[in-house]
N, C-alpha and C positions, 0 to 999 in steps of 0.2 A: 383183698373182696374177691368173690370167687365167681369169672363171666365164660368159665373155659365152655363153649357151644353154645353160647346164648347168642341168638340173630342180632344183625345189624339191621338200625331203620335205614329205609330207602328213603325218607324225609332228609336227604341231604345232597346239599351242593356244593361240589367241592371245588372249590377255585385254587386252591393250590396250586403254585408256578406259574399264575397269574401279573402282571406287574399291572398295579392300577396307576402311577404315576402322580399318588395324591402325594399335598402335605397339608396336614391339620394344623391351621393357627389355635393351637388349644391356648386357651386361659383364664384358668377356671375361677378368676377372681382372686386370686392368690391363697383359693383353700386348695390344689393340687399340684403339688409339687414334679415340675417334668423328672420324667425318671421311673421311680417307684412308686409313690403318691399317685401320678398319675393313671401308672398301670394299674392301679390294685382299685380303684374309687370311681370305675368309668361302666359300673353295673347300668345304669340308667340312661335311657336314651334322652330322657327330658333334661336332666341337668349338664350330660356332653353335648349333646346337639345345639342345643339355646347358648350355651357359652361359647362354643364354636364359632355359629351363628355373630352373635357379640363383640367377636375377635377377629370379626375381619374373615368368618367363614375358610374354606377350604378348596383351595386350587387344585384342581381336577384333570389330569390326561387321560389317555385311552388306554386299556387293556390290554399288554399282548402276553403272548405265553410266551415263556422262558423255558429252557432245557434245566430241567430241575431232577437232581435223583435224591429223593430222599433217604434219611439216613432208617434204618431198621426202629430207633423208639421214636421216630414222625411216625410211623407207618403203623405200630403197634399205639402208638396215643391220638392217632384215625379210626382203626378200628375199634379202640377204647369208649372214643366218645361218641360214635355209630352205636354203640352197645348202649352204652348210658342212654341214651336220648332215646332207643327201643324202647328200654325198660320205663321210661317217665311217659311212653304212650299207651305203655300197658296199665301202667298205674291211672295218671289219669283219667281215659277210656271210664276205669270202673267207679270213680270215684266220682268222676258226674254223672254216671249211669245210675249212680245210687239214687241221686234227687229227681232221676227224670230229665237230666243232661244228655244232652251230646257234646264229645270233648273232639276238637279239631287241631290233628298237631301241627307245631311251626314246621320250618325248615330250618336246620340246622346249617349255615353257611361256614365251612371252615377254608381259608384263605392267609394266605401269605404277604405280612409288612403291609399291605394297601389293599383296599376291596371298594365298591358302591354299593350304597344299600337304599333303602326306601326313605331313609332317614337323613341322606346326605351320604358323602364320601370320610372315609375313616380310615384312620392309620392303626396299626397293632399297639399305640402305647394309650388307648382308648380303654385296653383290656376289652376279656368279654362283655355282649351288651345284648339286647335286647330292641328291636326296632319295630313297634306295633303300626307302622306302616305298610309294611309288607312280613308281617309277622314272621317274622324271621329272627335268630338266634345266632349272634356272627362271632366265632374260635378263629384268632390265630393260635395254632398248640403251641408254639416257643415258648406263651405266656405262662404255662404250665412248668417250664423250665424256670422261667424266673421267677414263679410263685416259691419253686424249691429253691434256688437260691438263693435269692436277697430279703427271705424272709425265713424261711428253713419250715416252708410248711408244703412237705410233700406229701406223697401216697396217694393213691390210686383212688380211696374216696374222698380225700381233700379235694380232688380234682373231680370226680360226680359231684360234688356240691357246687363246685360253682357253677357245672352246666343246670344242674337242678336248682338252682336259685334264677338264673336267665328264664331257663322254662317257667318257674315260678311268677316271673312277671306274667310271661304268656295267658298264665292261667287267670292272673288278671286284669287280662285283657279281655278273654271272654265272657269273665264274669262281670265286665262293665268300674270296675274299682280302678283299673291303669288310666282312663278315659276323663271319668270324675275328677282322682286326684290331678291329674296334670290342667285339667278346666278351673279348677279351687288355684292351684299353684300358679297360675295366670293373672289372678286377680287381687294376688295378695303379695307384703313386702318380701324381700329377699329372703329375710330370718323365719318369717309366717311358711314360705314355700320349704323353705330347708326342713322345717318341722315335717311339713307334709311328708316329705322323700322322704325321710327318717323311717317313718311308718307301712311306705312304701316297701321300703330296704326289709323290713325286717319280717316285714309278711311274708315277702319272698324269700326269706330266711327257714320262717314256718314253716310254708309250702313243700323247701326243700326238704327237710327232718319229716314232712308228710309222705312224701316221694320215698325217702329210705324206710320207713316204718313198713309200708307195703310193699318194696323189692326184699327187705330182708324176711317178711312175711312168707309171701309167694317162694324163696330158692333158698334161704338161709347164707345169702350170700356177706354175709359179714361179720366179723367180732370183735370184741371190745378195741380192739387194739385199731380199726378202721373208724369206730365211732369216735374216739380220741383222735385220728387225723382232722376230722371235719369239724371238731370242736375246734384244737386247734387254729386253725386257718380262718374259724370263726373271729377267735380273739385278736390275731396278727390282720386283721383286716376292718375294725374299729377304727371309726375316726380318729378317737385318742390316742389310741397304739400308733398309728400312719402317724400323726400330725408331732406325736412326742418324740417319737423317731427319726423324724426328716427336720425340724423344725423346730423341737425341744420345747415346744408351749402347746400349747390344746386351747383351742376356741370354739367352745362349744355352739357359740350361736352361726357357727358353718358345716356341722357334722349335716351330713346329707346322708346317710347310709346306719347310724348308729354306731353304739359305745361297742368295745369289746364284750362285755358283760350284758348288754341286751343283745348282742348278734346269737353268744353263745347259746341263750338261757330263751328266745325264740324258735332257734335251729332246734334245740334239744327239747322244746316242748313239742311242735312235730315230730322230733324221731319218738316220742315217750308216747304220745296219745293216736297218733296216726287221723285224726281227725280234722278233717279241712275244716269245720264249721269253728273250730275254737280257734285259729287265727285271726279274729279280728282286731288289726292294732289301732283302728282310726275311732274306737269308741271309748278309749281309755285315756286317762287323763295322762300327761306329761310322766307323772311319778312311776305311776304305774307301767310307764312301760318298760 
């Protein structure tokens, strides 16, 4: 992915080097496995933080500054993340303007190990997540190294897809989709709530694809290898893939993000069309998702 000379977003709260002193009591009903599965399925604040509260919450201490020297790789990833966020700002500002809407960009919080958010305290094990309470995307950059090392899902556009997916949740928040979905999730059974979560996540994948489409149209920044990186990433973070890899079994009723096939298909649909109007995952039957 070609980003040389591109601007960096200023909507960034860089907390790297701060110690939050937090420990997360994560017990997501047996769905998320400590380690890889927990790391890669923590993209939605509803599932992550509701589960944390149900399982004893989080114990938090005050933040303190640590003397940290960041590696060149860490600094390059931080610059990369800021440039991707800037690109999402440009794309979604234009997308919203087409329909007479005003886009309000989220803040991206970069942190190390643990931090606090408007949704509670969290540590890196929850993975990147979006918090609608403070309209912020939270990322510990070590996640990308883990993603590459543990799943073989590396590459800059794969990392960009992860960021764009979380920004996709912010788009849902601005359009009112996220709030309505979470209200519905609070009124139904766990299995029905999971189905709604899947629709949210697939739509966020689609929005990530819409961003990628416009990004490439604007800057010719992608090649076929970049697209394959993102598609591969979508495949290996499918619920069925992760459950099979970590437990040897697949439990469809517990899916919260969608299957590999679904995630790849909705991401690709966004990449192919670039039309945010074609991402309605809520009006389709389960079989058509």
